[in-house]
FIBA-22461 format. One record per residue (C-alpha): residue number from 1; residue in one letter; x, y negated, z negated. Coordinates in Angstrom, 2 decimals. Layout:
N
+-----+------+---------+---------+---------+
:  nr : rest :      px :      py :      pz :
+-----+------+---------+---------+---------+
: NUM :    A :       X :       Y :       Z :
...
+-----+------+---------+---------+---------+
***
This chain:
107
+-----+------+---------+---------+---------+
:  nr : rest :      px :      py :      pz :
+-----+------+---------+---------+---------+
:   1 :    M :  112.61 :  -98.59 :  -96.12 :
:   2 :    S :  110.33 :  -98.25 :  -93.16 :
:   3 :    I :  106.75 :  -97.35 :  -93.56 :
:   4 :    K :  107.24 :  -94.18 :  -91.58 :
:   5 :    A :  110.03 :  -93.05 :  -93.91 :
:   6 :    A :  107.98 :  -93.92 :  -97.04 :
:   7 :    C :  105.02 :  -91.86 :  -95.69 :
:   8 :    L :  107.35 :  -88.94 :  -94.96 :
:   9 :    L :  108.80 :  -89.04 :  -98.53 :
:  10 :    L :  105.30 :  -89.23 :  -99.96 :
:  11 :    E :  104.16 :  -86.21 :  -97.97 :
:  12 :    R :  107.24 :  -84.27 :  -99.23 :
:  13 :    F :  106.49 :  -85.28 : -102.80 :
:  14 :    L :  102.87 :  -84.21 : -102.28 :
:  15 :    E :  103.89 :  -80.78 : -100.96 :
:  16 :    R :  106.16 :  -80.27 : -103.96 :
:  17 :    G :  103.54 :  -81.28 : -106.51 :
:  18 :    L :  105.38 :  -84.33 : -107.83 :
:  19 :    I :  102.46 :  -86.61 : -106.96 :
:  20 :    V :   98.71 :  -86.34 : -106.21 :
:  21 :    E :   96.63 :  -88.17 : -103.65 :
:  22 :    V :   93.92 :  -90.19 : -105.30 :
:  23 :    T :   91.82 :  -91.82 : -102.60 :
:  24 :    H :   90.56 :  -88.78 : -100.48 :
:  25 :    R :   91.29 :  -90.86 :  -97.29 :
:  26 :    S :   93.42 :  -90.44 :  -94.24 :
:  27 :    A :   94.40 :  -94.08 :  -94.05 :
:  28 :    R :   95.48 :  -96.51 :  -96.86 :
:  29 :    R :   96.05 :  -93.61 :  -99.21 :
:  30 :    L :   96.85 :  -94.08 : -102.78 :
:  31 :    F :   99.20 :  -91.76 : -104.72 :
:  32 :    A :   99.76 :  -91.28 : -108.40 :
:  33 :    L :  102.20 :  -89.30 : -110.46 :
:  34 :    R :  101.07 :  -85.82 : -111.37 :
:  35 :    D :  100.46 :  -86.84 : -114.99 :
:  36 :    M :   97.87 :  -89.27 : -113.77 :
:  37 :    E :   95.71 :  -86.67 : -112.07 :
:  38 :    P :   92.49 :  -87.59 : -113.96 :
:  39 :    L :   92.56 :  -90.80 : -111.95 :
:  40 :    Q :   91.66 :  -88.64 : -108.90 :
:  41 :    E :   88.22 :  -87.90 : -110.41 :
:  42 :    V :   87.51 :  -91.53 : -111.17 :
:  43 :    V :   88.25 :  -92.95 : -107.74 :
:  44 :    Q :   85.29 :  -92.50 : -105.40 :
:  45 :    P :   85.50 :  -92.12 : -101.62 :
:  46 :    R :   84.62 :  -95.20 :  -99.51 :
:  47 :    Q :   80.97 :  -95.56 :  -98.82 :
:  48 :    K :   79.81 :  -94.93 :  -95.35 :
:  49 :    T :   78.60 :  -97.95 :  -93.31 :
:  50 :    I :   74.95 :  -98.27 :  -92.53 :
:  51 :    P :   74.20 :  -98.06 :  -88.80 :
:  52 :    G :   73.39 : -101.46 :  -87.34 :
:  53 :    Q :   74.96 : -103.29 :  -90.25 :
:  54 :    K :   78.07 : -105.49 :  -89.51 :
:  55 :    R :   81.29 : -105.19 :  -91.46 :
:  56 :    G :   81.81 : -107.28 :  -94.59 :
:  57 :    R :   79.66 : -108.39 :  -97.49 :
:  58 :    P :   75.92 : -108.59 :  -96.71 :
:  59 :    R :   74.33 : -112.04 :  -96.94 :
:  60 :    A :   72.63 : -113.00 : -100.19 :
:  61 :    T :   69.25 : -113.65 :  -98.41 :
:  62 :    G :   69.30 : -110.13 :  -96.97 :
:  63 :    M :   69.93 : -108.35 : -100.29 :
:  64 :    L :   67.12 : -106.34 : -101.81 :
:  65 :    E :   65.78 : -107.11 : -105.27 :
:  66 :    V :   66.62 : -104.41 : -107.68 :
:  67 :    P :   64.40 : -104.14 : -110.78 :
:  68 :    P :   66.16 : -104.23 : -114.11 :
:  69 :    V :   66.78 : -100.76 : -115.63 :
:  70 :    E :   65.64 : -100.06 : -119.17 :
:  71 :    D :   68.41 :  -99.36 : -121.70 :
:  72 :    S :   66.76 :  -96.14 : -122.89 :
:  73 :    S :   66.89 :  -94.54 : -119.48 :
:  74 :    V :   70.54 :  -95.35 : -118.81 :
:  75 :    Q :   72.75 :  -92.37 : -119.54 :
:  76 :    R :   75.95 :  -93.38 : -121.36 :
:  77 :    D :   78.40 :  -90.65 : -120.73 :
:  78 :    F :   81.52 :  -92.91 : -120.47 :
:  79 :    Q :   84.53 :  -91.49 : -122.28 :
:  80 :    P :   87.81 :  -93.26 : -122.22 :
:  81 :    L :   90.73 :  -91.30 : -120.82 :
:  82 :    E :   93.32 :  -90.14 : -123.24 :
:  83 :    R :   96.43 :  -92.32 : -123.52 :
:  84 :    W :   98.88 :  -91.57 : -120.77 :
:  85 :    T :  102.36 :  -90.69 : -121.88 :
:  86 :    P :  104.86 :  -90.51 : -119.04 :
:  87 :    D :  107.11 :  -87.51 : -118.61 :
:  88 :    Y :  110.19 :  -88.54 : -116.63 :
:  89 :    S :  112.21 :  -85.35 : -117.37 :
:  90 :    E :  111.90 :  -83.98 : -113.80 :
:  91 :    L :  112.80 :  -87.41 : -112.32 :
:  92 :    E :  115.77 :  -87.74 : -114.61 :
:  93 :    A :  117.02 :  -84.29 : -113.66 :
:  94 :    A :  116.62 :  -85.00 : -110.00 :
:  95 :    M :  118.53 :  -88.26 : -110.33 :
:  96 :    A :  121.27 :  -86.55 : -112.28 :
:  97 :    E :  121.62 :  -83.98 : -109.47 :
:  98 :    V :  121.76 :  -86.76 : -106.84 :
:  99 :    D :  124.45 :  -88.52 : -108.85 :
: 100 :    L :  126.41 :  -85.35 : -109.08 :
: 101 :    L :  126.14 :  -84.81 : -105.30 :
: 102 :    C :  127.23 :  -88.40 : -104.63 :
: 103 :    R :  130.35 :  -88.03 : -106.81 :
: 104 :    R :  131.21 :  -84.77 : -105.13 :
: 105 :    S :  130.84 :  -86.25 : -101.66 :
: 106 :    Q :  133.07 :  -89.26 : -102.62 :
: 107 :    A :  135.80 :  -87.05 : -104.07 :
+-----+------+---------+---------+---------+
***
């Protein structure tokens, strides 16, 4: 399948609500099934580049020293996501409909 066709299908799936976009970007987008929508909140947009800084990882000598943070001041609000259970019922129904259409067209 060509990249253009894949992008077109993904756009259609997105319009119909079958998938969600996760990356908040216009290029190199990442999509996920609708059941994985909490992933959208975890993925952060790409950081903007600093003017005058070249692309890539900064040199080790140019890095700033960051003082260690005390454990008491760190806010620990991490909560694991609930276990994902896939729901393929819509996909199975769509596949059954396509199979039925294929059998009808061959007959």
